[in-house]
C-alpha positions in Angstrom: -3.5 34.1 3.9 -2.4 30.6 4.9 -4.0 27.6 3.1 -3.6 24.2 4.6 -3.3 21.3 1.8 -4.8 17.8 2.8 -2.5 15.6 1.5 -3.7 12.0 2.7 -5.6 9.3 0.9 -9.3 8.7 2.7 -8.7 5.4 4.2 -11.8 3.6 3.0 -12.8 0.2 2.4 -12.3 0.7 -1.7 -8.8 1.8 -0.5 -5.9 0.6 -2.8 -3.9 -1.7 -0.9 -0.5 -2.9 -1.8 -1.1 -6.1 -2.7 -1.4 -9.3 -0.4 -2.0 -6.8 2.6 -5.0 -5.9 4.4 -7.5 -4.3 2.6 -9.5 -1.6 5.2 -12.5 -2.7 7.5 -14.3 -2.0 10.1 -17.5 -3.3 12.0 -19.6 -2.3 14.4 -19.2 -3.1 18.1 -22.3 -0.9 19.3 -24.7 0.7 17.2 -27.3 3.7 17.2 -29.2 2.3 15.4 -29.5 -1.2 17.1 -30.8 1.1 19.6 -27.1 1.5 22.0 -26.1 4.8 23.5 -23.3 5.3 20.9 -21.8 4.1 17.5 -18.3 2.0 18.6 -16.5 0.7 16.0 -13.4 -1.5 15.5 -10.8 -1.3 12.8 -8.6 -3.8 11.2 -5.9 -2.1 9.1 -2.8 -2.6 7.5 0.1 -0.8 9.3 0.9 0.9 5.7 -2.4 1.4 4.6 -3.1 5.0 2.9 -0.3 7.6 3.2 1.8 6.2 5.8 5.7 6.5 7.2 7.5 3.5 7.3 9.5 3.2 10.4 12.8 1.8 10.0 10.9 -1.5 11.7 9.8 -2.2 8.0 13.6 -3.4 6.9 15.7 -3.6 9.7 14.4 -6.0 12.9 16.7 -3.3 15.3 15.5 -0.5 13.9 13.2 2.3 15.6 9.3 1.6 15.6 6.7 4.8 15.2 5.8 5.5 18.7 10.0 5.9 18.7 11.0 8.2 15.8 12.1 11.5 16.7 9.4 14.1 15.4 10.7 16.7 13.9 11.6 14.9 10.9 8.0 15.0 9.9 7.6 18.6 10.7 9.0 21.6 8.7 10.1 22.8 5.7 9.5 20.4 2.4 9.8 21.3 -1.4 6.9 20.2 -3.6 8.8 19.4 -7.3 6.1 17.4 -9.3 8.5 15.4 -12.6 7.8 14.8 -16.0 9.2 10.9 -15.3 6.7 8.2 -16.1 8.6 5.1 -15.5 12.0 3.7 -14.1 14.1 5.1 -11.9 14.2 9.1 -10.7 17.5 10.2 -10.5 19.1 13.8 -9.5 18.5 15.2 -13.1 14.9 14.0 -13.2 14.9 17.6 -10.5 16.9 20.2 -13.2 16.3 24.0 -13.1 14.5 23.4 -9.1 15.0 25.7 -7.1 16.2 23.2 -4.2 18.7 25.7 -2.1 17.8 25.2 1.5 15.8 21.9 0.7 15.3 19.6 4.4 12.5 17.1 3.0 11.3 17.1 -0.5 8.4 15.3 -1.9 8.1 14.0 -5.3 4.6 14.2 -7.4 4.7 12.5 -9.8 1.2 10.5 -12.0 0.5 8.5 -9.4 -0.3 11.0 -7.4 -3.7 12.4 -9.5 -4.7 8.7 -9.1 -8.6 8.0 -7.7 -7.8 6.2 -4.2 -9.5 3.2 -5.5 -6.8 2.6 -8.8 -3.5 0.9 -7.9 -0.4 2.6 -9.4 1.0 0.3 -12.1 4.8 0.7 -12.9 5.5 3.6 -10.9 8.2 5.8 -10.9 11.0 5.4 -8.1 14.0 6.9 -6.3 17.2 5.3 -7.3 20.1 4.9 -4.8 21.6 7.3 -6.8 19.3 9.9 -5.8 19.1 8.9 -2.3 22.8 9.4 -2.2 22.2 12.8 -3.7 19.1 13.9 -1.4 21.6 12.6 1.6 24.5 14.6 0.7 22.5 18.0 0.8 21.2 17.0 4.4 17.5 15.9 3.3 15.6 14.9 7.0 12.3 13.5 4.9 12.1 12.2 1.0 7.8 11.9 1.0 6.7 10.7 -2.2 3.3 10.0 -3.7 3.6 6.4 -5.5 3.6 3.1 -3.0 7.1 2.3 -2.3 10.3 4.4 -2.4 11.9 1.3 -3.8 11.0 -0.3 -7.5 8.0 -2.8 -7.2 8.5 -6.2 -6.6 12.8 -5.1 -5.7 13.2 -7.1 -2.6 16.4 -5.7 -2.2 14.8 -2.6 -0.8 17.8 -0.3 -1.2 16.8 2.5 -1.0 14.7 1.7 2.1 18.0 0.7 3.8 20.1 3.7 2.5 17.1 6.3 3.6 17.0 4.2 6.8 20.7 4.1 7.3 21.6 7.8 6.9 18.5 8.6 9.2 16.2 10.1 6.0 12.6 9.5 7.0 10.4 7.6 4.5 6.7 9.1 3.8 4.4 6.9 0.7 1.2 6.6 -1.0 0.4 11.2 -0.5 -1.8 12.5 -2.9 -0.5 15.4 -4.4 -2.3 16.2 -7.8 -4.4 19.3 -6.2 -1.2 21.1 -4.8 0.9 23.7 -6.4 4.2 23.3 -6.7 6.6 25.5 -4.3 7.9 25.2 -0.9 5.0 24.3 2.1 4.9 23.1 5.8 4.7 19.6 5.5 3.4 17.8 8.8 2.2 14.4 8.9 2.8 12.7 12.6 2.8 8.7 13.4 0.9 7.5 15.6 2.6 6.4 18.8 2.6 2.9 18.0 5.1 0.4 19.6 5.8 -3.0 17.8 5.3 -2.4 14.5 6.5 -1.5 11.6 4.6 1.9 9.9 1.8 3.9 10.4 -1.2 5.1 9.0 -0.9 9.5 9.0 -2.8 13.1 8.2 -0.5 14.4 5.6 -1.2 18.2 5.3 1.0 20.9 3.2 0.3 24.4 4.7 1.2 28.0 3.5 2.8 29.1 6.7 6.4 29.3 5.2 7.6 32.0 3.0 8.6 30.9 -0.7 
């Protein structure tokens, strides 16, 4: 039997967003309650709302937008690994003893992925440049995290963003993973085909169609 795990944060007005970013909202243009034939809503949403991908344009003005990204990186085998680190930089040693042979995509489960949608994680653990270089050396094509960023909160250098992008490693952020056992899955997390912007919300799932 194939199991599907939805690892997407629910987008609603109560969803926590990056401080200073646009909170999600919507308004009715037409409403059946008002006598209109259909319900029609307009959304106000940031490109990095909830579970999302970062396009290279996010940290490089010459980089690609979501509409230009190769979709192959966002579909395929993924290793989901829970780590014990509570804060600070995530390093390769945090994965000691894990079976990562043939890893193409890595999804990291931390305590931040267990928080409810309306809670903003404070002092969350973040990938280090050392970890990014380690992943690149193993040929990884996507890094997924349940934290809001692949860099330390407040770090304007964005070292991991720049390095991962330069090595062609896709970035997937703000997942929810508390209900998913560690293992090897098929990841599907396609960005919307949006031109000119820096990221895109996704509907991210893991399914057990791949043998561990």
